[in-house]
C-alpha positions in Angstrom: 87.6 121.2 118.0 86.5 120.8 114.4 89.0 120.3 111.6 89.5 123.5 109.7 90.0 123.2 106.0 91.3 126.2 104.2 90.1 126.6 100.7 92.7 126.2 98.0 92.5 129.4 95.9 91.5 128.9 92.3 94.7 129.2 90.2 94.2 129.0 86.5 96.7 127.1 84.5 98.3 129.6 82.2 101.1 127.6 80.7 100.9 126.0 77.3 100.5 122.3 77.5 103.0 121.8 74.7 105.6 123.3 77.0 104.4 121.6 80.2 105.5 118.5 82.1 102.7 116.4 83.5 102.7 114.1 86.6 100.1 111.5 87.3 98.8 111.0 90.9 96.3 108.2 91.3 94.0 107.2 94.2 93.4 104.0 92.4 95.9 101.8 94.3 98.4 101.7 91.5 102.0 100.6 92.2 104.8 98.7 90.5 104.7 95.0 90.8 107.9 94.8 92.8 106.7 97.5 95.3 104.9 96.5 98.5 101.2 96.2 97.8 98.8 98.5 99.6 97.4 97.0 102.8 93.8 96.1 102.0 93.4 94.1 105.2 93.5 97.3 107.3 89.8 98.3 107.7 90.8 101.9 108.2 92.7 102.1 104.9 96.3 102.3 103.9 97.7 105.9 104.1 101.0 105.1 102.4 101.9 105.9 98.8 104.3 104.7 96.1 106.6 106.6 93.9 106.4 105.6 90.3 109.3 106.5 87.9 108.6 108.2 84.6 110.2 105.4 82.5 108.0 102.6 84.1 106.8 100.0 81.7 103.0 100.0 82.1 103.1 96.2 82.1 105.0 96.5 85.4 102.1 98.3 87.1 99.2 96.7 89.1 96.3 97.7 91.3 95.9 96.7 94.9 92.6 98.1 96.1 89.4 96.5 97.3 86.9 99.4 97.1 86.2 99.5 93.4 86.0 97.1 90.5 89.5 97.4 88.9 89.1 94.6 86.4 89.3 97.0 83.5 92.5 98.5 85.0 93.9 95.0 85.5 93.5 94.6 81.8 94.8 98.1 80.8 96.4 100.1 83.6 96.0 103.3 81.5 92.3 103.3 82.6 93.5 104.7 86.0 97.1 105.5 85.4 97.4 106.9 81.8 101.1 106.8 81.5 101.2 105.4 77.9 98.6 107.9 76.9 100.7 110.7 78.4 103.7 109.5 76.5 101.7 109.4 73.3 100.6 113.1 73.9 104.3 114.0 74.4 105.2 112.3 71.2 102.4 114.2 69.3 103.7 117.5 70.8 100.4 118.1 72.6 102.2 117.9 76.0 105.7 119.0 76.7 106.9 116.1 78.8 106.4 113.4 81.3 107.3 114.5 84.9 110.2 112.8 86.7 108.0 111.0 89.2 104.4 110.0 89.7 102.5 108.8 92.8 100.0 106.0 93.5 98.0 105.6 96.7 94.9 103.9 97.8 92.2 106.5 98.0 90.0 104.6 100.4 90.5 105.6 104.1 88.5 106.1 107.2 91.3 108.2 108.6 90.3 111.4 106.9 92.2 113.8 109.3 95.4 111.8 108.8 94.9 111.8 105.0 94.2 115.5 105.0 96.9 116.6 107.4 99.6 114.0 106.6 99.4 111.9 103.4 98.0 114.5 101.1 100.6 117.2 101.9 103.3 114.5 101.7 102.2 113.5 98.2 102.1 117.2 97.1 105.6 117.7 98.5 106.8 114.6 96.8 105.6 115.9 93.5 107.0 119.3 94.2 110.4 117.9 95.0 112.2 116.9 91.9 109.4 115.9 89.6 109.6 119.1 87.5 105.8 118.9 87.0 104.0 121.9 85.8 100.6 120.2 86.2 99.2 117.0 87.7 96.5 114.7 86.4 94.7 113.2 89.4 92.8 110.0 88.8 90.5 108.0 91.1 89.7 104.3 91.1 
């Protein structure tokens, strides 16, 4: 039986950004240095994710991923996880706020069904629970 993928209906964003809280979700393998790194030894890919708090110091973030050149992100994490940029936009009044939680995961996987049916909904539910996000910025690696 083939995997059925229901289309997500287009839903225009009709809130003002200046009144909206934004979360960041990245497939770039970003996590806090004290969190367990993603398992890059698993040839099938790591399906876990890490919660990143809103007040994280960007210097406390790192990338564990082996399927893209993250040397620029190693120098400035905002390349793949623009938390400092988001804070600047809040300070300027362009964006209403930083959500209460963010998520990092390693986007590479050979386990597409498990990602689609398990990890992706778990990440969406994690953002939905307690983040108070009105919108999400999704970044890749």
